[in-house]
All heavy atoms as an XYZ file, in Angstrom:
961
protein
N      67.570     69.863      5.333
C      67.550     68.976      4.184
C      66.123     68.608      3.797
O      65.825     68.414      2.635
C      68.378     67.734      4.527
C      68.718     66.935      3.329
S      69.777     67.913      2.266
C      70.138     66.766      1.015
N      65.239     68.493      4.828
C      63.848     68.143      4.542
C      63.166     69.228      3.718
O      62.392     68.927      2.817
C      63.078     67.911      5.840
C      63.505     66.673      6.596
C      62.635     66.449      7.792
C      63.063     67.347      8.913
N      62.390     67.057     10.176
N      63.472     70.484      4.023
C      62.846     71.591      3.305
C      63.283     71.589      1.848
O      62.464     71.756      0.945
C      63.167     72.940      3.987
C      62.495     72.991      5.363
C      62.711     74.108      3.129
C      62.873     74.182      6.186
N      64.561     71.357      1.608
C      65.065     71.296      0.238
C      64.427     70.140     -0.525
O      64.013     70.285     -1.677
C      66.586     71.164      0.238
C      67.262     71.093     -1.129
C      67.003     72.384     -1.904
C      68.732     70.843     -0.981
N      64.316     68.977      0.122
C      63.662     67.830     -0.515
C      62.209     68.115     -0.849
O      61.718     67.738     -1.916
N      61.497     68.799      0.057
C      60.099     69.136     -0.202
C      59.951     70.141     -1.333
O      59.018     70.044     -2.133
C      59.441     69.663      1.072
C      59.086     68.562      2.037
O      58.654     67.495      1.638
N      59.292     68.814      3.311
N      60.858     71.098     -1.419
C      60.787     72.085     -2.509
C      61.050     71.409     -3.848
O      60.328     71.649     -4.825
C      61.773     73.246     -2.246
C      61.290     74.070     -1.043
C      61.915     74.132     -3.479
C      62.280     75.090     -0.548
N      62.060     70.550     -3.903
C      62.332     69.815     -5.146
C      61.152     68.909     -5.485
O      60.766     68.781     -6.652
C      63.653     69.025     -5.025
C      64.832     69.983     -4.877
C      63.857     68.118     -6.225
C      66.143     69.315     -4.524
N      60.563     68.274     -4.472
C      59.386     67.424     -4.671
C      58.248     68.217     -5.310
O      57.586     67.750     -6.223
C      58.963     66.840     -3.330
C      57.664     66.109     -3.336
C      56.437     66.622     -3.021
C      57.433     64.750     -3.680
N      55.474     65.661     -3.133
C      56.059     64.501     -3.539
C      58.262     63.712     -4.088
C      55.496     63.263     -3.780
C      57.692     62.474     -4.335
C      56.331     62.255     -4.187
N      58.007     69.428     -4.801
C      56.927     70.264     -5.343
C      57.175     70.634     -6.797
O      56.266     70.597     -7.617
C      56.769     71.535     -4.512
C      56.090     71.383     -3.163
C      56.117     72.703     -2.416
C      54.683     70.879     -3.315
N      58.413     70.974     -7.112
C      58.742     71.392     -8.471
C      58.592     70.243     -9.460
O      58.087     70.417    -10.566
C      60.172     71.984     -8.522
C      60.611     72.221     -9.941
C      60.235     73.272     -7.720
N      58.986     69.050     -9.049
C      58.992     67.918     -9.975
C      57.817     66.961     -9.780
O      57.980     65.755     -9.843
C      60.318     67.163     -9.875
C      61.474     67.942    -10.408
C      62.435     68.449     -9.557
C      61.596     68.188    -11.760
C      63.494     69.182    -10.036
C      62.651     68.920    -12.255
C      63.607     69.420    -11.387
N      56.643     67.481     -9.553
C      55.448     66.653     -9.599
C      54.623     66.585     -8.333
O      53.501     66.096     -8.371
N      55.131     67.028     -7.216
C      54.376     66.947     -5.971
C      53.128     67.804     -5.972
O      52.090     67.412     -5.448
N      53.223     68.981     -6.574
C      52.060     69.880     -6.606
C      50.940     69.288     -7.457
O      49.766     69.409     -7.115
C      52.465     71.303     -7.076
C      51.348     72.300     -6.817
C      52.828     71.337     -8.529
C      51.405     72.863     -5.444
N      51.303     68.605     -8.545
C      50.284     68.002     -9.398
C      49.559     66.864     -8.675
O      48.343     66.724     -8.787
C      50.892     67.487    -10.711
C      51.300     68.574    -11.675
C      52.701     69.106    -11.408
O      53.383     68.585    -10.499
O      53.109     70.048    -12.100
N      50.305     66.068     -7.940
C      49.695     64.965     -7.194
C      48.775     65.513     -6.112
O      47.668     65.017     -5.914
C      50.783     64.063     -6.590
C      51.530     63.349     -7.698
C      50.198     63.060     -5.608
C      52.749     62.629     -7.218
N      49.212     66.549     -5.413
C      48.388     67.145     -4.364
C      47.107     67.734     -4.944
O      46.032     67.579     -4.360
C      49.186     68.212     -3.618
N      47.214     68.398     -6.092
C      46.024     68.955     -6.738
C      45.080     67.841     -7.153
O      43.852     67.955     -6.997
C      46.430     69.840     -7.942
C      47.087     71.122     -7.447
C      45.225     70.151     -8.824
C      47.722     71.957     -8.540
N      45.626     66.740     -7.645
C      44.804     65.589     -8.026
C      44.035     65.046     -6.817
O      42.840     64.750     -6.916
C      45.699     64.506     -8.615
C      44.980     63.252     -9.014
C      45.930     62.182     -9.520
O      47.154     62.408     -9.567
O      45.432     61.092     -9.851
N      44.713     64.930     -5.686
C      44.047     64.453     -4.477
C      42.956     65.422     -4.016
O      41.877     65.002     -3.594
C      45.056     64.257     -3.346
C      45.758     62.933     -3.360
C      47.131     62.858     -3.429
C      45.048     61.741     -3.278
C      47.783     61.639     -3.411
C      45.687     60.518     -3.274
C      47.057     60.479     -3.340
O      47.704     59.270     -3.328
N      43.219     66.719     -4.070
C      42.238     67.708     -3.619
C      41.017     67.716     -4.530
O      39.879     67.773     -4.051
C      42.887     69.106     -3.514
C      41.845     70.178     -3.289
C      43.906     69.124     -2.394
N      41.219     67.638     -5.835
C      40.086     67.587     -6.768
C      39.264     66.324     -6.533
O      38.030     66.361     -6.486
C      40.579     67.684     -8.222
C      41.103     69.084     -8.505
C      39.452     67.335     -9.206
C      41.805     69.230     -9.837
N      39.943     65.193     -6.348
C      39.236     63.951     -6.041
C      38.488     64.045     -4.723
O      37.367     63.534     -4.588
N      39.083     64.704     -3.756
C      38.444     64.877     -2.459
C      37.167     65.704     -2.577
O      36.129     65.342     -2.013
C      39.414     65.557     -1.496
O      38.787     65.883     -0.292
N      37.243     66.786     -3.318
C      36.050     67.625     -3.509
C      34.952     66.874     -4.256
O      33.770     67.020     -3.942
C      36.422     68.915     -4.241
C      37.335     69.864     -3.467
C      37.743     71.039     -4.348
C      36.659     70.344     -2.196
N      35.340     66.061     -5.216
C      34.352     65.275     -5.960
C      33.685     64.240     -5.053
O      32.478     63.988     -5.175
C      35.012     64.582     -7.148
N      34.448     63.646     -4.140
C      33.870     62.643     -3.239
C      32.971     63.277     -2.187
O      32.034     62.645     -1.703
C      34.975     61.844     -2.560
C      35.641     60.848     -3.470
S      36.798     59.837     -2.571
C      38.337     60.541     -3.116
N      33.230     64.526     -1.830
C      32.450     65.179     -0.791
C      31.110     65.719     -1.282
O      30.389     66.349     -0.512
C      33.272     66.303     -0.156
C      34.362     65.816      0.731
S      35.083     67.215      1.586
C      36.622     66.554      2.105
N      30.764     65.472     -2.526
C      29.475     65.926     -3.046
C      28.329     65.218     -2.328
O      27.317     65.828     -2.019
C      29.406     65.709     -4.573
C      30.362     66.679     -5.263
C      27.994     65.901     -5.087
C      30.482     66.457     -6.749
N      28.496     63.941     -2.036
C      27.456     63.203     -1.334
C      27.821     63.041      0.138
O      28.991     63.109      0.513
C      27.273     61.794     -1.942
O      28.466     61.047     -1.731
C      26.971     61.872     -3.423
N      26.843     62.794      0.955
C      27.083     62.606      2.378
C      27.880     61.326      2.620
O      28.765     61.281      3.468
C      25.745     62.576      3.144
C      25.101     63.960      3.089
C      25.946     62.138      4.586
C      23.725     64.034      3.674
N      27.600     60.294      1.855
C      28.313     59.027      2.014
C      29.785     59.175      1.653
O      30.645     58.514      2.220
C      27.645     57.931      1.158
C      26.234     57.688      1.675
C      28.456     56.652      1.148
C      25.401     56.796      0.801
N      30.090     60.055      0.714
C      31.465     60.223      0.262
C      32.324     61.117      1.129
O      33.532     61.210      0.903
N      31.750     61.778      2.133
C      32.526     62.713      2.950
C      33.702     62.040      3.665
O      34.816     62.567      3.632
C      31.610     63.478      3.931
C      30.736     64.456      3.137
C      32.421     64.225      4.978
C      29.709     65.188      3.963
N      33.537     60.875      4.313
C      34.720     60.265      4.951
C      35.821     59.918      3.958
O      37.009     60.062      4.253
C      34.167     58.992      5.597
C      32.713     59.172      5.677
C      32.330     60.116      4.587
N      35.426     59.491      2.754
C      36.421     59.168      1.731
C      37.099     60.440      1.220
O      38.295     60.448      0.949
C      35.763     58.404      0.583
C      35.154     57.113      1.019
C      33.792     57.003      1.216
C      35.947     56.005      1.260
C      33.229     55.821      1.640
C      35.400     54.818      1.684
C      34.033     54.716      1.879
N      36.340     61.514      1.107
C      36.914     62.794      0.703
C      37.896     63.326      1.726
O      38.930     63.892      1.373
N      37.590     63.136      3.003
C      38.506     63.580      4.051
C      39.809     62.790      4.020
O      40.891     63.348      4.217
C      37.836     63.461      5.419
C      36.693     64.434      5.683
C      36.028     64.130      7.017
C      37.181     65.870      5.647
N      39.714     61.489      3.762
C      40.935     60.682      3.658
C      41.760     61.084      2.435
O      42.978     61.133      2.485
C      40.598     59.193      3.605
C      40.009     58.666      4.885
C      40.899     58.893      6.081
O      42.102     58.690      6.038
N      40.299     59.329      7.178
N      41.074     61.381      1.344
C      41.775     61.840      0.147
C      42.452     63.184      0.399
O      43.553     63.433     -0.085
C      40.792     61.937     -1.021
O      41.445     62.363     -2.178
N      41.805     64.035      1.167
C      42.405     65.319      1.521
C      43.635     65.114      2.400
O      44.641     65.808      2.243
C      41.367     66.186      2.231
C      41.682     67.650      2.397
C      41.884     68.312      1.046
C      40.575     68.338      3.156
N      43.567     64.149      3.311
C      44.725     63.812      4.144
C      45.886     63.342      3.275
O      47.030     63.729      3.494
C      44.317     62.740      5.154
C      45.433     62.297      6.070
C      44.952     61.427      7.211
C      44.481     60.094      6.748
N      44.207     59.168      7.880
N      45.579     62.536      2.275
C      46.626     62.086      1.346
C      47.190     63.259      0.549
O      48.382     63.304      0.258
C      46.067     61.031      0.400
C      45.799     59.657      0.985
C      44.997     58.819      0.011
C      47.088     58.984      1.330
N      46.332     64.198      0.182
C      46.785     65.374     -0.566
C      47.733     66.233      0.239
O      48.733     66.747     -0.290
N      47.453     66.389      1.514
C      48.346     67.166      2.376
C      49.692     66.462      2.511
O      50.751     67.089      2.461
C      47.690     67.412      3.745
C      46.494     68.355      3.573
C      48.681     67.973      4.743
C      45.619     68.460      4.786
N      49.655     65.152      2.670
C      50.910     64.396      2.745
C      51.665     64.459      1.425
O      52.895     64.568      1.414
C      50.637     62.942      3.128
C      51.863     62.048      3.260
C      52.774     62.535      4.382
C      51.444     60.616      3.508
N      50.944     64.410      0.302
C      51.596     64.476     -1.007
C      52.185     65.854     -1.271
O      53.101     65.995     -2.074
C      50.599     64.123     -2.110
N      51.683     66.867     -0.602
C      52.192     68.216     -0.800
C      53.536     68.419     -0.089
O      54.410     69.107     -0.608
C      51.164     69.227     -0.286
C      51.359     70.674     -0.648
C      51.336     70.848     -2.161
C      50.286     71.529     -0.021
N      53.730     67.822      1.065
C      54.922     68.049      1.872
C      55.341     66.736      2.538
O      55.250     66.583      3.749
C      54.595     69.121      2.918
C      55.741     69.950      3.387
C      56.341     69.871      4.604
C      56.418     70.979      2.682
N      57.353     70.794      4.686
C      57.410     71.497      3.530
C      56.298     71.525      1.407
C      58.268     72.509      3.145
C      57.139     72.539      1.029
C      58.113     73.024      1.898
N      55.839     65.719      1.771
C      56.052     64.382      2.334
C      57.322     64.194      3.154
O      57.359     63.347      4.040
C      56.094     63.492      1.098
C      56.650     64.372      0.041
C      56.092     65.740      0.339
N      58.361     64.961      2.871
C      59.610     64.764      3.604
C      59.460     65.313      5.018
O      59.030     66.435      5.220
C      60.778     65.455      2.888
C      61.168     64.792      1.607
C      60.626     65.206      0.401
C      62.065     63.749      1.611
C      60.981     64.597     -0.784
C      62.428     63.126      0.429
C      61.878     63.560     -0.776
N      59.823     64.509      6.000
C      59.690     64.923      7.391
C      58.382     64.474      8.020
O      58.104     64.809      9.168
N      57.576     63.730      7.295
C      56.328     63.194      7.832
C      56.365     61.676      7.756
O      57.011     61.105      6.886
C      55.133     63.694      7.022
O      55.036     65.084      7.078
N      55.665     61.049      8.663
C      55.537     59.601      8.594
C      54.109     59.224      8.952
O      53.384     59.994      9.561
C      56.543     58.884      9.469
C      56.445     59.154     10.920
C      57.611     58.504     11.684
N      57.488     58.835     13.077
C      56.974     58.024     13.985
N      56.541     56.834     13.633
N      56.890     58.391     15.243
N      53.731     58.031      8.560
C      52.379     57.547      8.763
C      52.422     56.443      9.806
O      53.215     55.511      9.699
C      51.794     57.014      7.433
C      50.395     56.498      7.641
C      51.816     58.102      6.379
N      51.576     56.568     10.824
C      51.498     55.554     11.871
C      50.056     55.061     11.971
O      49.123     55.782     11.635
C      51.970     56.099     13.240
C      53.434     56.449     13.204
C      51.156     57.288     13.668
N      49.917     53.830     12.423
C      48.577     53.281     12.624
C      48.028     53.783     13.953
O      48.743     53.841     14.945
C      48.608     51.759     12.602
C      48.919     51.209     11.248
C      48.765     49.718     11.228
C      49.034     49.224      9.810
N      48.777     47.819      9.663
N      46.745     54.141     13.941
C      46.087     54.546     15.178
C      45.826     53.304     16.025
O      45.412     52.270     15.507
C      44.749     55.220     14.865
C      44.864     56.568     14.227
C      43.478     57.140     14.024
C      43.515     58.439     13.269
N      42.172     58.953     13.002
N      46.044     53.406     17.312
C      45.808     52.225     18.151
C      44.323     51.898     18.324
O      43.977     50.804     18.718
C      46.440     52.617     19.488
C      46.477     54.092     19.491
C      46.590     54.516     18.044
N      43.449     52.828     18.000
C      42.007     52.608     18.210
C      41.273     52.269     16.925
O      40.077     52.447     16.840
C      41.376     53.855     18.827
O      41.579     54.963     17.935
C      41.964     54.164     20.186
N      41.984     51.819     15.898
C      41.289     51.510     14.650
C      40.523     50.204     14.820
O      41.047     49.198     15.259
C      42.274     51.416     13.488
O      43.218     50.416     13.727
N      39.244     50.237     14.446
C      38.379     49.086     14.667
C      37.814     48.538     13.378
O      38.370     48.728     12.292
N      36.672     47.872     13.508
C      36.087     47.193     12.354
C      35.492     48.187     11.350
O      35.421     47.881     10.165
C      35.040     46.178     12.800
S      33.623     46.890     13.620
N      35.087     49.380     11.803
C      34.577     50.375     10.859
C      35.683     50.834      9.921
O      35.460     50.990      8.717
C      33.973     51.569     11.603
C      33.354     52.647     10.722
C      32.206     52.060      9.893
C      32.862     53.803     11.554
N      36.887     51.023     10.443
C      38.019     51.388      9.591
C      38.333     50.281      8.592
O      38.679     50.552      7.450
C      39.256     51.695     10.430
C      39.143     53.026     11.127
O      38.471     53.928     10.668
N      39.799     53.134     12.261
N      38.208     49.042      9.015
C      38.438     47.916      8.106
C      37.421     47.913      6.982
O      37.769     47.733      5.814
C      38.389     46.579      8.884
O      39.332     46.639      9.943
C      38.697     45.418      7.976
N      36.153     48.126      7.323
C      35.104     48.191      6.309
C      35.336     49.342      5.342
O      35.213     49.179      4.120
C      33.732     48.318      6.977
C      32.546     48.468      6.039
C      32.340     47.187      5.240
C      31.303     48.835      6.811
N      35.695     50.504      5.864
C      35.957     51.668      5.008
C      37.169     51.426      4.113
O      37.177     51.842      2.952
C      36.166     52.918      5.864
C      34.957     53.293      6.689
S      33.560     53.772      5.698
C      33.807     55.503      5.623
N      38.197     50.747      4.622
C      39.369     50.423      3.802
C      39.015     49.459      2.674
O      39.548     49.567      1.570
C      40.493     49.839      4.660
C      41.292     50.906      5.365
O      41.465     52.008      4.865
N      41.778     50.581      6.541
N      38.117     48.517      2.944
C      37.689     47.584      1.895
C      36.939     48.333      0.799
O      37.191     48.125     -0.392
C      36.837     46.456      2.500
C      37.712     45.553      3.363
C      36.143     45.642      1.409
C      36.939     44.562      4.213
N      36.035     49.218      1.192
C      35.308     50.017      0.193
C      36.277     50.899     -0.580
O      36.204     51.004     -1.806
C      34.207     50.855      0.872
C      33.138     49.929      1.469
C      33.585     51.837     -0.108
C      32.146     50.638      2.368
N      37.198     51.565      0.135
C      38.196     52.432     -0.497
C      39.037     51.651     -1.502
O      39.330     52.133     -2.594
C      39.088     53.039      0.577
C      40.242     53.836      0.054
C      41.475     53.373     -0.254
C      40.261     55.223     -0.231
N      42.274     54.387     -0.704
C      41.558     55.536     -0.694
C      39.326     56.249     -0.117
C      41.924     56.825     -1.050
C      39.702     57.535     -0.466
C      40.982     57.804     -0.930
N      39.430     50.432     -1.135
C      40.260     49.599     -1.994
C      39.582     49.370     -3.342
O      40.212     49.496     -4.385
C      40.526     48.257     -1.294
C      41.391     47.317     -2.084
C      42.756     47.444     -2.057
C      40.831     46.315     -2.849
C      43.570     46.576     -2.771
C      41.620     45.438     -3.569
C      42.995     45.572     -3.539
N      38.303     49.052     -3.328
C      37.606     48.742     -4.575
C      37.167     49.982     -5.346
O      37.036     49.941     -6.564
C      36.393     47.844     -4.307
C      36.785     46.452     -3.934
C      36.574     45.976     -2.657
C      37.411     45.624     -4.854
C      36.952     44.695     -2.308
C      37.797     44.340     -4.511
C      37.563     43.874     -3.232
N      36.943     51.086     -4.663
C      36.474     52.299     -5.347
C      37.608     53.013     -6.074
O      37.425     53.507     -7.175
C      35.768     53.245     -4.352
C      35.468     54.578     -4.969
C      34.497     52.606     -3.832
N      38.780     53.082     -5.490
C      39.842     53.808     -6.171
C      41.222     53.616     -5.598
O      42.208     54.098     -6.153
N      41.321     52.934     -4.469
C      42.615     52.771     -3.819
C      43.630     52.033     -4.657
O      44.816     52.350     -4.640
N      43.181     51.042     -5.425
C      44.102     50.266     -6.261
C      44.717     51.147     -7.342
O      45.913     51.068     -7.607
C      43.370     49.064     -6.892
C      44.250     48.359     -7.889
C      42.905     48.115     -5.830
N      43.906     51.996     -7.943
C      44.414     52.840     -9.032
C      45.382     53.889     -8.515
O      46.397     54.174     -9.156
C      43.264     53.490     -9.781
C      42.364     52.462    -10.359
C      41.091     52.175     -9.964
C      42.676     51.527    -11.398
N      40.595     51.126    -10.702
C      41.547     50.711    -11.588
C      43.804     51.288    -12.165
C      41.512     49.687    -12.521
C      43.765     50.268    -13.102
C      42.639     49.486    -13.268
N      45.111     54.441     -7.351
C      46.046     55.396     -6.750
C      47.348     54.679     -6.393
O      48.441     55.190     -6.629
C      45.418     56.048     -5.504
C      44.174     56.843     -5.884
C      46.415     56.954     -4.802
C      43.365     57.306     -4.689
N      47.227     53.470     -5.848
C      48.394     52.683     -5.480
C      49.250     52.386     -6.706
O      50.474     52.535     -6.665
C      47.930     51.388     -4.799
C      49.033     50.487     -4.390
C      49.804     50.592     -3.272
C      49.491     49.329     -5.098
N      50.719     49.567     -3.238
C      50.542     48.773     -4.351
C      49.119     48.712     -6.282
C      51.220     47.639     -4.750
C      49.798     47.577     -6.672
C      50.831     47.047     -5.915
N      48.614     51.964     -7.796
C      49.362     51.669     -9.022
C      50.075     52.900     -9.567
O      51.206     52.810    -10.057
C      48.426     51.086    -10.087
C      47.984     49.645     -9.864
C      46.919     49.263    -10.887
C      49.161     48.711     -9.945
N      49.436     54.058     -9.479
C      50.061     55.301     -9.939
C      51.318     55.599     -9.128
O      52.364     55.929     -9.690
C      49.073     56.479     -9.820
O      47.911     56.178    -10.571
C      49.685     57.766    -10.326
N      51.218     55.475     -7.806
C      52.386     55.751     -6.965
C      53.495     54.726     -7.184
O      54.671     55.082     -7.189
C      51.989     55.791     -5.492
C      51.297     57.050     -5.100
N      51.866     58.297     -5.240
C      50.069     57.269     -4.567
C      51.035     59.218     -4.806
N      49.929     58.612     -4.399
N      53.133     53.468     -7.369
C      54.146     52.445     -7.637
C      54.849     52.730     -8.964
O      56.077     52.642     -9.064
C      53.520     51.035     -7.634
C      53.034     50.668     -6.231
C      54.494     49.988     -8.156
C      54.121     50.568     -5.188
N      54.092     53.102     -9.984
C      54.683     53.421    -11.291
C      55.672     54.576    -11.179
O      56.810     54.488    -11.642
C      53.580     53.751    -12.305
C      54.103     54.271    -13.607
C      54.705     53.419    -14.511
C      54.016     55.620    -13.919
C      55.207     53.901    -15.716
C      54.502     56.112    -15.107
C      55.100     55.246    -16.012
N      55.237     55.674    -10.555
C      56.131     56.825    -10.435
C      57.304     56.532     -9.500
O      58.410     57.030     -9.715
C      55.372     58.063     -9.969
C      54.554     58.694    -11.050
C      53.192     58.860    -10.898
C      55.134     59.105    -12.231
C      52.426     59.431    -11.891
C      54.385     59.677    -13.231
C      53.023     59.840    -13.066
N      57.094     55.716     -8.470
C      58.193     55.334     -7.592
C      59.251     54.542     -8.325
O      60.449     54.792     -8.178
N      58.823     53.571     -9.133
C      59.787     52.786     -9.919
C      60.483     53.650    -10.959
O      61.685     53.511    -11.197
C      59.077     51.613    -10.587
C      58.586     50.510     -9.655
C      57.760     49.494    -10.427
C      59.753     49.851     -8.958
N      59.736     54.546    -11.584
C      60.307     55.432    -12.590
C      61.364     56.351    -11.978
O      62.436     56.543    -12.557
C      59.188     56.264    -13.241
C      59.548     57.091    -14.450
C      59.893     56.180    -15.624
C      58.385     57.997    -14.815
N      61.093     56.881    -10.800
C      62.050     57.774    -10.161
C      63.262     57.030     -9.599
O      64.346     57.607     -9.489
C      61.364     58.566     -9.050
C      60.439     59.673     -9.546
C      59.580     60.186     -8.416
C      61.240     60.810    -10.158
N      63.116     55.766     -9.249
C      64.237     55.000     -8.688
C      65.231     54.548     -9.747
O      66.240     53.925     -9.410
C      63.709     53.802     -7.905
S      63.047     54.283     -6.296
N      64.992     54.867    -10.998
C      65.946     54.515    -12.052
C      67.257     55.284    -11.869
O      68.331     54.745    -12.081
C      65.337     54.774    -13.451
C      64.215     53.768    -13.709
C      66.396     54.688    -14.536
C      63.437     54.043    -14.978
N      67.165     56.535    -11.456
C      68.372     57.334    -11.245
C      68.679     57.426     -9.757
O      67.792     57.312     -8.912
C      68.193     58.768    -11.802
O      67.164     59.423    -11.063
C      67.836     58.745    -13.270
N      69.919     57.671     -9.450
C      70.329     57.790     -8.051
C      69.704     59.027     -7.412
O      69.281     58.988     -6.253
C      71.873     57.833     -7.947
C      72.443     56.481     -8.363
C      72.326     58.191     -6.546
C      73.945     56.441     -8.455
N      69.611     60.103     -8.151
C      69.034     61.330     -7.620
C      67.547     61.161     -7.322
O      67.020     61.750     -6.381
C      69.258     62.496     -8.609
C      70.754     62.767     -8.734
C      68.524     63.738     -8.181
C      71.127     63.730     -9.821
N      66.859     60.336     -8.082
C      65.424     60.162     -7.910
C      65.023     59.175     -6.830
O      63.834     59.070     -6.502
N      65.981     58.466     -6.231
C      65.645     57.437     -5.244
C      64.891     58.003     -4.033
O      63.884     57.426     -3.629
C      66.899     56.649     -4.825
C      67.347     55.757     -5.985
C      66.638     55.805     -3.583
C      68.644     55.037     -5.751
N      65.291     59.143     -3.439
C      64.503     59.650     -2.305
C      63.062     60.001     -2.699
O      62.137     59.804     -1.910
C      65.252     60.906     -1.866
C      66.610     60.782     -2.432
C      66.500     59.937     -3.653
N      62.872     60.467     -3.912
C      61.530     60.817     -4.366
C      60.722     59.560     -4.674
O      59.507     59.517     -4.433
C      61.619     61.739     -5.580
C      62.415     62.975     -5.294
C      63.695     63.129     -5.792
C      61.908     63.970     -4.492
C      64.450     64.249     -5.510
C      62.636     65.099     -4.193
C      63.916     65.240     -4.706
N      61.378     58.535     -5.180
C      60.711     57.251     -5.384
C      60.275     56.639     -4.063
O      59.195     56.065     -3.958
N      61.124     56.781     -3.028
C      60.761     56.274     -1.713
C      59.544     56.992     -1.153
O      58.707     56.386     -0.480
C      61.950     56.413     -0.762
C      63.060     55.417     -1.045
C      64.303     55.672     -0.217
C      64.073     55.453      1.247
N      65.325     55.616      2.020
N      59.411     58.281     -1.453
C      58.221     59.014     -1.002
C      56.970     58.516     -1.715
O      55.899     58.427     -1.117
C      58.400     60.523     -1.218
C      59.460     61.139     -0.358
C      59.240     60.905      1.122
O      58.134     60.973      1.616
N      60.315     60.617      1.828
N      57.113     58.170     -2.994
C      55.969     57.599     -3.709
C      55.581     56.243     -3.113
O      54.393     55.927     -3.022
C      56.265     57.456     -5.204
C      55.928     58.667     -5.994
N      54.623     59.066     -6.228
C      56.700     59.578     -6.611
C      54.626     60.160     -6.958
N      55.882     60.497     -7.190
N      56.566     55.456     -2.700
C      56.255     54.175     -2.080
C      55.563     54.375     -0.731
O      54.679     53.616     -0.357
C      57.508     53.318     -1.922
C      58.105     52.888     -3.237
C      59.469     52.892     -3.433
C      57.291     52.475     -4.285
C      60.012     52.492     -4.638
C      57.830     52.078     -5.500
C      59.191     52.091     -5.680
N      55.965     55.424      0.006
C      55.288     55.744      1.270
C      53.840     56.147      1.007
O      52.926     55.712      1.712
C      56.037     56.870      1.990
C      55.389     57.290      3.302
C      56.254     58.255      4.085
C      56.214     59.644      3.526
N      56.882     60.635      4.390
N      53.638     56.955     -0.034
C      52.274     57.357     -0.391
C      51.460     56.172     -0.906
O      50.252     56.097     -0.689
C      52.313     58.473     -1.438
C      52.752     59.837     -0.923
C      53.054     60.771     -2.085
C      51.707     60.436     -0.023
N      52.120     55.234     -1.587
C      51.408     54.056     -2.091
C      50.927     53.203     -0.928
O      49.820     52.648     -0.983
C      52.328     53.243     -3.005
N      51.718     53.110      0.109
C      51.326     52.321      1.274
C      50.063     52.873      1.918
O      49.137     52.133      2.230
C      52.480     52.294      2.274
C      52.155     51.479      3.502
O      51.526     50.407      3.347
O      52.529     51.898      4.607
N      50.013     54.173      2.093
C      48.835     54.770      2.717
C      47.670     54.871      1.734
O      46.515     54.912      2.131
C      49.156     56.148      3.333
C      47.993     56.619      4.211
C      49.469     57.162      2.292
C      48.282     57.875      4.979
N      47.945     54.872      0.431
C      46.865     54.978     -0.559
C      46.010     53.713     -0.603
O      44.843     53.777     -0.976
C      47.437     55.259     -1.947
N      46.562     52.585     -0.225
C      45.767     51.348     -0.212
C      44.806     51.296      0.962
O      43.653     50.908      0.808
C      46.689     50.126     -0.166
C      47.030     49.485     -1.491
C      47.862     48.245     -1.266
C      45.829     49.185     -2.323
N      45.281     51.671      2.144
C      44.450     51.604      3.343
C      44.632     52.869      4.187
O      45.362     52.869      5.174
C      44.819     50.371      4.185
O      46.209     50.428      4.475
C      44.485     49.081      3.468
N      43.951     53.959      3.836
C      44.154     55.211      4.571
C      43.398     55.313      5.893
O      43.776     56.082      6.761
C      43.656     56.273      3.593
C      42.613     55.585      2.806
C      43.099     54.170      2.669
N      42.340     54.529      6.058
C      41.563     54.623      7.290
C      42.286     53.922      8.419
O      42.840     52.842      8.255
C      40.170     54.017      7.089
C      39.302     54.829      6.185
C      39.240     54.542      4.838
C      38.560     55.884      6.687
C      38.442     55.291      3.991
C      37.763     56.634      5.840
C      37.700     56.338      4.483
N      42.299     54.559      9.583
C      42.998     53.991     10.736
C      44.461     54.369     10.786
O      45.224     53.763     11.511
N      44.841     55.358      9.994
C      46.238     55.817      9.983
C      46.270     57.302     10.289
O      45.300     58.016     10.075
C      46.881     55.539      8.644
C      46.949     54.057      8.366
C      47.847     53.786      7.244
N      47.894     52.370      6.971
C      48.877     51.821      6.346
N      49.883     52.539      5.929
N      48.865     50.531      6.115
N      47.414     57.740     10.737
C      47.575     59.124     11.122
C      48.929     59.620     10.626
O      49.921     58.882     10.657
C      47.502     59.197     12.649
C      47.522     60.557     13.225
C      47.328     60.498     14.737
O      47.602     59.450     15.345
O      46.921     61.517     15.274
N      48.982     60.867     10.169
C      50.221     61.473      9.704
C      50.829     62.271     10.849
O      50.171     63.123     11.436
C      49.957     62.385      8.491
C      49.342     61.588      7.353
C      51.249     63.063      8.047
C      48.801     62.450      6.243
N      52.076     61.973     11.163
C      52.780     62.668     12.240
C      54.114     63.196     11.703
O      54.639     62.689     10.720
C      53.020     61.760     13.469
C      51.711     61.362     14.115
C      53.822     60.549     13.113
N      54.641     64.205     12.385
C      55.963     64.719     12.021
C      57.018     63.750     12.504
O      56.938     63.192     13.599
C      56.195     66.092     12.646
C      55.301     67.155     12.027
O      54.935     67.000     10.849
O      54.969     68.128     12.732
N      58.027     63.550     11.664
C      59.089     62.585     11.997
C      60.089     63.169     12.955
O      60.280     64.268     13.156
C      59.798     62.130     10.735
């Protein structure tokens, strides 16, 4: 069932979101300071490409550097990514068929606000 959900996700917008994350990641990696942010954006892109069957967990070793990076991420672009996922999640939850896809957008919105100190694992 996860494979079918991921294929439908890709057809109806998942590939576009993943491409958006990858392009943003490449743009952030132009500078040395932007490399950690680009890597987090790439992590989000991989999750956006194949979200069903994956979950996000907090790393037990996340410290004050992750907090600082999350604060910078929040002000640089995390809010706008979060708003995009919330919008598409609400839009997809209008129909019964779209509810699982809306839930995936809400999962992506959660990690889009604070990606540092989190890890993607198979469910």
